[in-house]
DRENTORKOL-3810 file (N, C-alpha, C; in nm, 4 decimals):
REM DRENTORKOL-3810
@n.u->0.0991; n.v->-0.1040; n.w->0.0303; ca.u->-0.0115; ca.v->-0.0150; ca.w->0.0044; c.u->0.0940; c.v->0.1139; c.w->-0.0372
@n.u->0.2260; n.v->0.1422; n.w->0.0692; ca.u->0.2531; ca.v->0.2171; ca.w->0.0589; c.u->0.3226; c.v->0.2580; c.w->-0.0360
@n.u->0.3815; n.v->0.1595; n.w->-0.1220; ca.u->0.4657; ca.v->0.1611; ca.w->-0.2833; c.u->0.3473; c.v->0.2725; c.w->-0.3978
@n.u->0.2391; n.v->0.2003; n.w->-0.3674; ca.u->0.1150; ca.v->0.2498; ca.w->-0.4611; c.u->0.0953; c.v->0.4153; c.w->-0.3573
@n.u->0.0915; n.v->0.4466; n.w->-0.2732; ca.u->0.1067; ca.v->0.6061; ca.w->-0.1984; c.u->0.2451; c.v->0.6564; c.w->-0.2719
@n.u->0.3312; n.v->0.6233; n.w->-0.2370; ca.u->0.4616; ca.v->0.6671; ca.w->-0.2984; c.u->0.4102; c.v->0.6918; c.w->-0.4465
@n.u->0.4137; n.v->0.5773; n.w->-0.5126; ca.u->0.3571; ca.v->0.6209; ca.w->-0.6735; c.u->0.2576; c.v->0.7054; c.w->-0.7343
@n.u->0.1796; n.v->0.7204; n.w->-0.6892; ca.u->0.0657; ca.v->0.8230; ca.w->-0.6987; c.u->0.1164; c.v->0.9762; c.w->-0.6524
@n.u->0.2051; n.v->0.9561; n.w->-0.5363; ca.u->0.2476; ca.v->1.0597; ca.w->-0.5124; c.u->0.3654; c.v->1.1124; c.w->-0.6334
@n.u->0.4270; n.v->1.0940; n.w->-0.6257; ca.u->0.5441; ca.v->1.1168; ca.w->-0.7625; c.u->0.4826; c.v->1.1284; c.w->-0.9013
@n.u->0.3442; n.v->1.0778; n.w->-0.9773; ca.u->0.2625; ca.v->1.0675; ca.w->-1.0940; c.u->0.2088; c.v->1.2324; c.w->-1.0648
@n.u->0.1930; n.v->1.2520; n.w->-0.9437; ca.u->0.0906; ca.v->1.3973; ca.w->-0.9048; c.u->0.1993; c.v->1.4895; c.w->-0.9342
@n.u->0.2943; n.v->1.4615; n.w->-0.8854; ca.u->0.3836; ca.v->1.5677; ca.w->-0.8667; c.u->0.5034; c.v->1.5642; c.w->-1.0204
@n.u->0.5143; n.v->1.4601; n.w->-1.1085; ca.u->0.5869; ca.v->1.4976; ca.w->-1.2368; c.u->0.4568; c.v->1.5579; c.w->-1.3282
@n.u->0.3137; n.v->1.5365; n.w->-1.2597; ca.u->0.2222; ca.v->1.6053; ca.w->-1.3690; c.u->0.2350; c.v->1.7281; c.w->-1.3366
@n.u->0.2704; n.v->1.7878; n.w->-1.2229; ca.u->0.2725; ca.v->1.9754; ca.w->-1.2129; c.u->0.3824; c.v->2.0011; c.w->-1.2529
@n.u->0.4843; n.v->1.9448; n.w->-1.3070; ca.u->0.6160; ca.v->1.9787; ca.w->-1.3418; c.u->0.5170; c.v->1.9807; c.w->-1.5262
@n.u->0.4774; n.v->1.9218; n.w->-1.5790; ca.u->0.4578; ca.v->1.9070; ca.w->-1.7058; c.u->0.3670; c.v->1.9838; c.w->-1.7120
@n.u->0.2428; n.v->2.0401; n.w->-1.6129; ca.u->0.1640; ca.v->2.1276; ca.w->-1.6636; c.u->0.2516; c.v->2.2482; c.w->-1.6393
@n.u->0.3296; n.v->2.2443; n.w->-1.5778; ca.u->0.4211; ca.v->2.4083; ca.w->-1.6008; c.u->0.4658; c.v->2.4339; c.w->-1.7064
@n.u->0.5286; n.v->2.3126; n.w->-1.7795; ca.u->0.6029; ca.v->2.3585; ca.w->-1.9047; c.u->0.5133; c.v->2.3376; c.w->-2.0242
@n.u->0.4014; n.v->2.2717; n.w->-2.0215; ca.u->0.3340; ca.v->2.2712; ca.w->-2.1519; c.u->0.1662; c.v->2.2000; c.w->-2.0910
@n.u->0.1149; n.v->2.2741; n.w->-2.1653; ca.u->-0.0762; ca.v->2.1984; ca.w->-2.1112; c.u->-0.1269; c.v->2.1231; c.w->-2.1946
@n.u->-0.0314; n.v->2.0233; n.w->-2.2353; ca.u->-0.0820; ca.v->1.8923; ca.w->-2.3161; c.u->0.0330; c.v->1.7680; c.w->-2.3137
@n.u->-0.0021; n.v->1.6793; n.w->-2.3309; ca.u->0.0446; ca.v->1.5416; ca.w->-2.3606; c.u->0.1381; c.v->1.5058; c.w->-2.4246
@n.u->0.0485; n.v->1.5799; n.w->-2.5702; ca.u->0.1688; ca.v->1.5051; ca.w->-2.6580; c.u->0.1065; c.v->1.3772; c.w->-2.7028
@n.u->0.1473; n.v->1.3564; n.w->-2.8355; ca.u->0.0804; ca.v->1.2299; ca.w->-2.8980; c.u->0.1800; c.v->1.1083; c.w->-2.8900
@n.u->0.1592; n.v->0.9964; n.w->-2.9024; ca.u->0.2001; ca.v->0.8753; ca.w->-2.8567; c.u->0.0971; c.v->0.7507; c.w->-2.7652
@n.u->0.1274; n.v->0.6486; n.w->-2.7566; ca.u->0.0608; ca.v->0.5243; ca.w->-2.7131; c.u->-0.0434; c.v->0.5873; c.w->-2.5759
@n.u->0.0200; n.v->0.6616; n.w->-2.5003; ca.u->-0.0669; ca.v->0.7320; ca.w->-2.4068; c.u->-0.1578; c.v->0.8272; c.w->-2.4272
@n.u->-0.1820; n.v->0.9053; n.w->-2.5192; ca.u->-0.2730; ca.v->0.9954; ca.w->-2.5972; c.u->-0.3890; c.v->0.9327; c.w->-2.6714
@n.u->-0.3272; n.v->0.8394; n.w->-2.7472; ca.u->-0.3906; ca.v->0.7001; ca.w->-2.7671; c.u->-0.4859; c.v->0.6091; c.w->-2.6970
@n.u->-0.4810; n.v->0.5719; n.w->-2.6109; ca.u->-0.5098; ca.v->0.4388; ca.w->-2.5443; c.u->-0.5912; c.v->0.5010; c.w->-2.4332
@n.u->-0.5282; n.v->0.6617; n.w->-2.3441; ca.u->-0.6539; ca.v->0.6835; ca.w->-2.2902; c.u->-0.7026; c.v->0.8196; c.w->-2.3486
@n.u->-0.7954; n.v->0.8277; n.w->-2.3308; ca.u->-0.8650; ca.v->0.9192; ca.w->-2.4572; c.u->-0.9213; c.v->1.0623; c.w->-2.3329
@n.u->-0.9405; n.v->0.9922; n.w->-2.2430; ca.u->-1.0197; ca.v->1.0917; ca.w->-2.1077; c.u->-0.8983; c.v->1.2136; c.w->-2.0498
@n.u->-0.9218; n.v->1.3270; n.w->-2.1031; ca.u->-0.8300; ca.v->1.4275; ca.w->-2.0520; c.u->-0.9073; c.v->1.5467; c.w->-1.9864
@n.u->-0.9735; n.v->1.4864; n.w->-1.9005; ca.u->-1.0776; ca.v->1.5635; ca.w->-1.8093; c.u->-0.9902; c.v->1.5781; c.w->-1.6994
@n.u->-0.9323; n.v->1.5223; n.w->-1.5869; ca.u->-0.8394; ca.v->1.5222; ca.w->-1.4718; c.u->-0.7189; c.v->1.5258; c.w->-1.5009
@n.u->-0.6615; n.v->1.6216; n.w->-1.4331; ca.u->-0.4799; ca.v->1.5842; ca.w->-1.3908; c.u->-0.4367; c.v->1.4782; c.w->-1.4089
@n.u->-0.5144; n.v->1.3785; n.w->-1.3033; ca.u->-0.4854; ca.v->1.2425; ca.w->-1.3135; c.u->-0.4346; c.v->1.1812; c.w->-1.4463
@n.u->-0.5418; n.v->1.2048; n.w->-1.5187; ca.u->-0.5794; ca.v->1.0904; ca.w->-1.6687; c.u->-0.4384; c.v->1.1994; c.w->-1.7408
@n.u->-0.4483; n.v->1.3026; n.w->-1.7433; ca.u->-0.3023; ca.v->1.3849; ca.w->-1.8609; c.u->-0.1950; c.v->1.3176; c.w->-1.7879
@n.u->-0.1617; n.v->1.2865; n.w->-1.6401; ca.u->-0.0355; ca.v->1.2704; ca.w->-1.6005; c.u->-0.0231; c.v->1.1088; c.w->-1.6751
@n.u->-0.1131; n.v->1.0465; n.w->-1.6452; ca.u->-0.1094; ca.v->0.9290; ca.w->-1.6926; c.u->-0.1031; c.v->0.9142; c.w->-1.8696
@n.u->-0.1231; n.v->0.9877; n.w->-1.9289; ca.u->-0.1096; ca.v->1.0599; ca.w->-2.0570; c.u->0.0408; c.v->1.0528; c.w->-2.0947
@n.u->0.0636; n.v->1.1285; n.w->-2.0018; ca.u->0.2253; ca.v->1.1893; ca.w->-2.0422; c.u->0.3201; c.v->1.0767; c.w->-1.9758
@n.u->0.2717; n.v->1.0617; n.w->-1.9214; ca.u->0.3887; ca.v->0.9043; ca.w->-1.8334; c.u->0.3612; c.v->0.7865; c.w->-1.9402
@n.u->0.2691; n.v->0.7929; n.w->-1.9600; ca.u->0.2966; ca.v->0.6652; ca.w->-2.0527; c.u->0.3529; c.v->0.6849; c.w->-2.2396
@n.u->0.2755; n.v->0.7928; n.w->-2.2907; ca.u->0.3905; ca.v->0.8858; ca.w->-2.3796; c.u->0.5158; c.v->0.8846; c.w->-2.3595
@n.u->0.5922; n.v->0.8878; n.w->-2.2615; ca.u->0.7118; ca.v->0.9321; ca.w->-2.2246; c.u->0.7999; c.v->0.8094; c.w->-2.2114
@n.u->0.7189; n.v->0.6729; n.w->-2.1086; ca.u->0.7819; ca.v->0.5434; ca.w->-2.0903; c.u->0.7515; c.v->0.4637; c.w->-2.1585
@n.u->0.7192; n.v->0.4326; n.w->-2.2787; ca.u->0.6577; ca.v->0.3332; ca.w->-2.3240; c.u->0.7368; c.v->0.3862; c.w->-2.4865
@n.u->0.7741; n.v->0.4632; n.w->-2.4427; ca.u->0.8993; ca.v->0.4782; ca.w->-2.6072; c.u->0.8723; c.v->0.4929; c.w->-2.7155
@n.u->0.7694; n.v->0.5226; n.w->-2.7508; ca.u->0.7177; ca.v->0.5181; ca.w->-2.8944; c.u->0.6678; c.v->0.6734; c.w->-2.9566
@n.u->0.6785; n.v->0.7604; n.w->-2.8643; ca.u->0.6327; ca.v->0.8666; ca.w->-2.8981; c.u->0.7749; c.v->0.9295; c.w->-2.9835
@n.u->0.8788; n.v->0.8915; n.w->-2.9800; ca.u->0.9726; ca.v->0.9526; ca.w->-3.0876; c.u->0.9669; c.v->0.8693; c.w->-3.2309
@n.u->0.8963; n.v->0.7463; n.w->-3.2136; ca.u->0.8674; ca.v->0.7189; ca.w->-3.3451; c.u->0.7335; c.v->0.7672; c.w->-3.3818
@n.u->0.6697; n.v->0.7895; n.w->-3.3211; ca.u->0.5619; ca.v->0.8561; ca.w->-3.3702; c.u->0.5494; c.v->0.9608; c.w->-3.4567
@n.u->0.6536; n.v->1.0431; n.w->-3.3832; ca.u->0.6517; ca.v->1.1693; ca.w->-3.4511; c.u->0.7479; c.v->1.1933; c.w->-3.5892
@n.u->0.8668; n.v->1.0727; n.w->-3.5690; ca.u->0.9581; ca.v->1.0615; ca.w->-3.6982; c.u->0.8537; c.v->0.9629; c.w->-3.8057
@n.u->0.7308; n.v->0.9107; n.w->-3.7516; ca.u->0.6938; ca.v->0.8276; ca.w->-3.8542; c.u->0.5429; c.v->0.8843; c.w->-3.9167
@n.u->0.4989; n.v->0.9947; n.w->-3.8133; ca.u->0.3367; ca.v->1.0042; ca.w->-3.8187; c.u->0.2675; c.v->0.9454; c.w->-3.7652
@n.u->0.2769; n.v->0.8268; n.w->-3.6745; ca.u->0.1679; ca.v->0.7565; ca.w->-3.6249; c.u->0.1635; c.v->0.7963; c.w->-3.4930
@n.u->0.0729; n.v->0.6671; n.w->-3.3890; ca.u->0.0274; ca.v->0.6947; ca.w->-3.2893; c.u->0.0006; c.v->0.8580; c.w->-3.2393
@n.u->-0.1191; n.v->0.9514; n.w->-3.3640; ca.u->-0.1801; ca.v->1.0629; ca.w->-3.3171; c.u->-0.0742; c.v->1.1539; c.w->-3.3460
@n.u->0.0502; n.v->1.1177; n.w->-3.3665; ca.u->0.1850; ca.v->1.2186; ca.w->-3.3905; c.u->0.1463; c.v->1.2889; c.w->-3.5640
@n.u->0.2200; n.v->1.4127; n.w->-3.5760; ca.u->0.2132; ca.v->1.4559; ca.w->-3.6937; c.u->0.3157; c.v->1.4739; c.w->-3.7787
@n.u->0.3301; n.v->1.4061; n.w->-3.8656; ca.u->0.4868; ca.v->1.3983; ca.w->-3.9239; c.u->0.5264; c.v->1.5078; c.w->-3.9780
@n.u->0.6144; n.v->1.6006; n.w->-3.9313; ca.u->0.6387; ca.v->1.6770; ca.w->-3.9640; c.u->0.7325; c.v->1.7176; c.w->-4.1015
@n.u->0.7653; n.v->1.8320; n.w->-4.2029; ca.u->0.8017; ca.v->1.8145; ca.w->-4.3348; c.u->0.9338; c.v->1.8019; c.w->-4.3228
@n.u->1.0279; n.v->1.8752; n.w->-4.1720; ca.u->1.1594; ca.v->1.8750; ca.w->-4.2139; c.u->1.2282; c.v->1.8009; c.w->-4.1368
@n.u->1.2956; n.v->1.7229; n.w->-4.2801; ca.u->1.3812; ca.v->1.5657; ca.w->-4.2197; c.u->1.4444; c.v->1.6253; c.w->-4.1347
@n.u->1.4872; n.v->1.5182; n.w->-4.0323; ca.u->1.5285; ca.v->1.5679; ca.w->-3.8886; c.u->1.5638; c.v->1.4148; c.w->-3.8466
@n.u->1.7080; n.v->1.4374; n.w->-3.7913; ca.u->1.7638; ca.v->1.3057; ca.w->-3.7001; c.u->1.6294; c.v->1.2864; c.w->-3.5619
@n.u->1.6465; n.v->1.1843; n.w->-3.5627; ca.u->1.5802; ca.v->1.1164; ca.w->-3.4194; c.u->1.6263; c.v->1.2034; c.w->-3.3108
@n.u->1.7672; n.v->1.2590; n.w->-3.2938; ca.u->1.7809; ca.v->1.3258; ca.w->-3.1552; c.u->1.7595; c.v->1.4787; c.w->-3.1556
@n.u->1.7382; n.v->1.5464; n.w->-3.3032; ca.u->1.6758; ca.v->1.6683; ca.w->-3.3345; c.u->1.5521; c.v->1.6725; c.w->-3.2772
@n.u->1.4640; n.v->1.5545; n.w->-3.3712; ca.u->1.3356; ca.v->1.5504; ca.w->-3.2738; c.u->1.2901; c.v->1.5212; c.w->-3.1669
@n.u->1.3644; n.v->1.4489; n.w->-3.1061; ca.u->1.3542; ca.v->1.4537; ca.w->-2.9580; c.u->1.4018; c.v->1.5622; c.w->-2.8640
@n.u->1.4938; n.v->1.6123; n.w->-2.9031; ca.u->1.5257; ca.v->1.8116; ca.w->-2.8179; c.u->1.3966; c.v->1.9037; c.w->-2.8061
@n.u->1.3506; n.v->1.8687; n.w->-2.9626; ca.u->1.2425; ca.v->2.0121; ca.w->-2.9820; c.u->1.1564; c.v->1.9119; c.w->-2.8796
@n.u->1.1005; n.v->1.8161; n.w->-2.8984; ca.u->0.9831; ca.v->1.7538; ca.w->-2.8065; c.u->1.0135; c.v->1.8079; c.w->-2.6632
@n.u->1.1232; n.v->1.7636; n.w->-2.6347; ca.u->1.1599; ca.v->1.8002; ca.w->-2.4642; c.u->1.1973; c.v->1.9485; c.w->-2.4401
@n.u->1.2162; n.v->2.0163; n.w->-2.5262; ca.u->1.2672; ca.v->2.1588; ca.w->-2.4698; c.u->1.2366; c.v->2.2700; c.w->-2.5471
@n.u->1.0401; n.v->2.2629; n.w->-2.5823; ca.u->0.9581; ca.v->2.3458; ca.w->-2.6574; c.u->0.9906; c.v->2.5012; c.w->-2.5694
@n.u->0.9596; n.v->2.5075; n.w->-2.4113; ca.u->0.9472; ca.v->2.5693; ca.w->-2.3794; c.u->1.0439; c.v->2.6517; c.w->-2.3662
@n.u->1.1339; n.v->2.6442; n.w->-2.3411; ca.u->1.2981; ca.v->2.6776; ca.w->-2.3435; c.u->1.3439; c.v->2.7248; c.w->-2.4502
@n.u->1.2922; n.v->2.6449; n.w->-2.5674; ca.u->1.3717; ca.v->2.7160; ca.w->-2.7152; c.u->1.2591; c.v->2.8476; c.w->-2.7644
@n.u->1.1029; n.v->2.8479; n.w->-2.7121; ca.u->1.0531; ca.v->2.9534; ca.w->-2.7225; c.u->1.1019; c.v->3.0815; c.w->-2.6989
@n.u->1.1731; n.v->3.0634; n.w->-2.5590; ca.u->1.2135; ca.v->3.1774; ca.w->-2.4750; c.u->1.3476; c.v->3.2102; c.w->-2.5367
@n.u->1.4139; n.v->3.1162; n.w->-2.5837; ca.u->1.5496; ca.v->3.1446; ca.w->-2.6572; c.u->1.5075; c.v->3.2173; c.w->-2.7998
@n.u->1.4311; n.v->3.1722; n.w->-2.8760; ca.u->1.4276; ca.v->3.1877; ca.w->-2.9956; c.u->1.3698; c.v->3.3724; c.w->-2.9795
@n.u->1.2611; n.v->3.3726; n.w->-2.9134; ca.u->1.2379; ca.v->3.5337; ca.w->-2.8363; c.u->1.3623; c.v->3.5981; c.w->-2.8142
@n.u->1.4639; n.v->3.6245; n.w->-2.8002; ca.u->1.5657; ca.v->3.6625; ca.w->-2.7797; c.u->1.7109; c.v->3.6788; c.w->-2.8610
@n.u->1.6910; n.v->3.5476; n.w->-2.9381; ca.u->1.7696; ca.v->3.5178; ca.w->-3.0422; c.u->1.9394; c.v->3.4806; c.w->-3.0057
@n.u->1.9172; n.v->3.3922; n.w->-2.8644; ca.u->2.0246; ca.v->3.3309; ca.w->-2.8378; c.u->1.9835; c.v->3.2411; c.w->-2.7334
@n.u->2.0844; n.v->3.1318; n.w->-2.6905; ca.u->2.0749; ca.v->3.0476; ca.w->-2.5605; c.u->2.1545; c.v->2.9115; c.w->-2.5922
@n.u->2.1411; n.v->2.8260; n.w->-2.4882; ca.u->2.2210; ca.v->2.7185; ca.w->-2.4838; c.u->2.1397; c.v->2.5716; c.w->-2.5713
@n.u->1.9803; n.v->2.5819; n.w->-2.5750; ca.u->1.8927; ca.v->2.5018; ca.w->-2.6725; c.u->1.9200; c.v->2.5736; c.w->-2.7574
@n.u->1.8892; n.v->2.6929; n.w->-2.7833; ca.u->1.9188; ca.v->2.7143; ca.w->-2.9602; c.u->2.0213; c.v->2.6621; c.w->-2.9959
@n.u->2.1409; n.v->2.7258; n.w->-2.9261; ca.u->2.2813; ca.v->2.6615; ca.w->-2.9698; c.u->2.2581; c.v->2.4989; c.w->-2.9761
@n.u->2.2441; n.v->2.4326; n.w->-2.9227; ca.u->2.2167; ca.v->2.3029; ca.w->-2.9132; c.u->2.1234; c.v->2.2580; c.w->-3.0410
@n.u->1.9964; n.v->2.3528; n.w->-3.0832; ca.u->1.9341; ca.v->2.2535; ca.w->-3.2115; c.u->1.9761; c.v->2.2823; c.w->-3.3069
@n.u->2.0612; n.v->2.4297; n.w->-3.3355; ca.u->2.1230; ca.v->2.4429; ca.w->-3.4460; c.u->2.2285; c.v->2.3003; c.w->-3.4580
@n.u->2.3432; n.v->2.2589; n.w->-3.3690; ca.u->2.4340; ca.v->2.1554; ca.w->-3.4062; c.u->2.3528; c.v->2.0254; c.w->-3.4316
@n.u->2.2242; n.v->2.0256; n.w->-3.3250; ca.u->2.1620; ca.v->1.8755; ca.w->-3.4652; c.u->2.0867; c.v->1.9089; c.w->-3.5751
@n.u->2.0987; n.v->2.0117; n.w->-3.6158; ca.u->2.0403; ca.v->2.0395; ca.w->-3.7210; c.u->2.1484; c.v->2.0648; c.w->-3.8356
@n.u->2.3290; n.v->2.0239; n.w->-3.7889; ca.u->2.4034; ca.v->2.0998; ca.w->-3.8596; c.u->2.4115; c.v->2.2567; c.w->-3.9326
@n.u->2.3385; n.v->2.3355; n.w->-3.8875; ca.u->2.3443; ca.v->2.4484; ca.w->-3.8997; c.u->2.4764; c.v->2.5177; c.w->-3.8807
@n.u->2.5472; n.v->2.5207; n.w->-3.9966; ca.u->2.7140; ca.v->2.6093; ca.w->-3.9652; c.u->2.7129; c.v->2.7670; c.w->-3.9068
@n.u->2.6217; n.v->2.8412; n.w->-3.9595; ca.u->2.6259; ca.v->2.9955; ca.w->-3.8958; c.u->2.4959; c.v->2.9786; c.w->-3.7907
@n.u->2.5550; n.v->3.0022; n.w->-3.6854; ca.u->2.4301; ca.v->2.9614; ca.w->-3.5551; c.u->2.3837; c.v->3.0945; c.w->-3.5018
@n.u->2.4572; n.v->3.2176; n.w->-3.5522; ca.u->2.4062; ca.v->3.3463; ca.w->-3.5379; c.u->2.3462; c.v->3.4235; c.w->-3.6190
@n.u->2.3235; n.v->3.3595; n.w->-3.7701; ca.u->2.2075; ca.v->3.3881; ca.w->-3.8700; c.u->2.1150; c.v->3.3054; c.w->-3.8501
@n.u->2.1324; n.v->3.1849; n.w->-3.8127; ca.u->1.9961; ca.v->3.0644; ca.w->-3.7545; c.u->1.9104; c.v->3.1638; c.w->-3.6427
@n.u->1.9975; n.v->3.1981; n.w->-3.5212; ca.u->1.9358; ca.v->3.2088; ca.w->-3.4629; c.u->1.8515; c.v->3.3713; c.w->-3.4852
@n.u->1.9001; n.v->3.4519; n.w->-3.5480; ca.u->1.8602; ca.v->3.5936; ca.w->-3.5453; c.u->1.7449; c.v->3.5342; c.w->-3.7141
@n.u->1.7569; n.v->3.4659; n.w->-3.7739; ca.u->1.6048; ca.v->3.4428; ca.w->-3.8340; c.u->1.5467; c.v->3.3942; c.w->-3.7664
@n.u->1.5498; n.v->3.2902; n.w->-3.6728; ca.u->1.4456; ca.v->3.2647; ca.w->-3.5674; c.u->1.3610; c.v->3.3456; c.w->-3.5142
@n.u->1.4872; n.v->3.4418; n.w->-3.4842; ca.u->1.3764; ca.v->3.5512; ca.w->-3.3606; c.u->1.3360; c.v->3.6232; c.w->-3.4525
@n.u->1.2874; n.v->3.6551; n.w->-3.5778; ca.u->1.2628; ca.v->3.7789; ca.w->-3.6599; c.u->1.1532; c.v->3.7218; c.w->-3.7139
@n.u->1.1516; n.v->3.5510; n.w->-3.7575; ca.u->1.0263; ca.v->3.5060; ca.w->-3.7659; c.u->0.9608; c.v->3.4159; c.w->-3.6649
@n.u->1.0073; n.v->3.4878; n.w->-3.5075; ca.u->0.9355; ca.v->3.3906; ca.w->-3.3975; c.u->0.7397; c.v->3.3862; c.w->-3.3643
@n.u->0.6604; n.v->3.5010; n.w->-3.4209; ca.u->0.5764; ca.v->3.4749; ca.w->-3.4141; c.u->0.4994; c.v->3.3491; c.w->-3.5020
@n.u->0.5658; n.v->3.3181; n.w->-3.6347; ca.u->0.5254; ca.v->3.2672; ca.w->-3.7219; c.u->0.5514; c.v->3.0903; c.w->-3.6534
@n.u->0.6395; n.v->3.0843; n.w->-3.5904; ca.u->0.7372; ca.v->2.9642; ca.w->-3.5648; c.u->0.6465; c.v->2.9117; c.w->-3.4054
@n.u->0.6311; n.v->3.0135; n.w->-3.3558; ca.u->0.4809; ca.v->2.9715; ca.w->-3.2241; c.u->0.3845; c.v->3.0537; c.w->-3.2706
@n.u->0.3274; n.v->2.9666; n.w->-3.3658; ca.u->0.1564; ca.v->3.0750; ca.w->-3.3611; c.u->0.0491; c.v->3.0968; c.w->-3.2746
@n.u->0.0814; n.v->2.9714; n.w->-3.2279; ca.u->-0.0300; ca.v->2.9931; ca.w->-3.0854; c.u->0.0100; c.v->2.9453; c.w->-2.9623
@n.u->-0.0452; n.v->2.9927; n.w->-2.8762; ca.u->-0.0316; ca.v->2.8654; ca.w->-2.7257; c.u->-0.0151; c.v->2.7446; c.w->-2.7215
@n.u->-0.0762; n.v->2.6694; n.w->-2.7874; ca.u->-0.0806; ca.v->2.5650; ca.w->-2.8268; c.u->0.0073; c.v->2.5387; c.w->-2.9226
@n.u->0.0695; n.v->2.5668; n.w->-2.9879; ca.u->0.1569; ca.v->2.5011; ca.w->-3.1236; c.u->0.1898; c.v->2.3677; c.w->-3.0399
@n.u->0.1496; n.v->2.2939; n.w->-3.1897; ca.u->0.2461; ca.v->2.1222; ca.w->-3.1553; c.u->0.4256; c.v->2.1779; c.w->-3.1825
@n.u->0.4711; n.v->2.0144; n.w->-3.1323; ca.u->0.6283; ca.v->2.0250; ca.w->-3.1872; c.u->0.6162; c.v->2.0326; c.w->-3.3183
@n.u->0.5717; n.v->1.9300; n.w->-3.4117; ca.u->0.5815; ca.v->1.8954; ca.w->-3.5213; c.u->0.5871; c.v->2.0549; c.w->-3.5399
@n.u->0.4330; n.v->2.1452; n.w->-3.5375; ca.u->0.3970; ca.v->2.2522; ca.w->-3.6326; c.u->0.5456; c.v->2.3856; c.w->-3.6180
@n.u->0.6209; n.v->2.3460; n.w->-3.4478; ca.u->0.7347; ca.v->2.4272; ca.w->-3.4767; c.u->0.8562; c.v->2.3573; c.w->-3.5462
@n.u->0.8829; n.v->2.2317; n.w->-3.5843; ca.u->0.9467; ca.v->2.2478; ca.w->-3.6483; c.u->0.9491; c.v->2.2620; c.w->-3.8060
@n.u->0.7925; n.v->2.1935; n.w->-3.8539; ca.u->0.7582; ca.v->2.2670; ca.w->-4.0047; c.u->0.8641; c.v->2.4526; c.w->-3.9551
@n.u->0.7259; n.v->2.5088; n.w->-3.9076; ca.u->0.7602; ca.v->2.6405; ca.w->-3.9096; c.u->0.9137; c.v->2.6903; c.w->-3.9199
@n.u->1.0103; n.v->2.6075; n.w->-3.8501; ca.u->1.1595; ca.v->2.6068; ca.w->-3.8243; c.u->1.2073; c.v->2.5981; c.w->-3.9433
@n.u->1.1391; n.v->2.4889; n.w->-4.0229; ca.u->1.1972; ca.v->2.4467; ca.w->-4.1565; c.u->1.1755; c.v->2.5142; c.w->-4.2768
@n.u->1.0609; n.v->2.6361; n.w->-4.2868; ca.u->1.0282; ca.v->2.7348; ca.w->-4.3447; c.u->1.1034; c.v->2.8568; c.w->-4.3643
@n.u->1.1584; n.v->2.8653; n.w->-4.2113; ca.u->1.2434; ca.v->2.9750; ca.w->-4.1434; c.u->1.3867; c.v->2.9915; c.w->-4.2445
@n.u->1.4690; n.v->2.8439; n.w->-4.2010; ca.u->1.5827; ca.v->2.8320; ca.w->-4.2428; c.u->1.6331; c.v->2.7991; c.w->-4.3848
END
């Protein structure tokens, strides 16, 4: 019983962190099999299943499991990085510099990071077109910018 309570507390704690960063659970197995998103517990279960099943990255790159396939041809590491760092990238793109933005440039094999960062900053509103923008849309928007 103690293990169940500790596990439940961990899920609630993790879900509060997830809600601070994003208001969605993303695509993947959890979002496909757990349709009920009416409570924090159900959203936490979706996010946890998406993250621990290991299929979210495959879904993102292949366009399966409720994920939208991106137009930008990316390696798996770049897709995972963007999915995990949406909020940090949004902040850094808005100011035109930052560690996450530099890492993205490296993962995309961008030679001139300063021009890349400047172009993304100039097109910030087009890249992050809404508060609920999806990772695939961000990648598509970046691809049209570079």
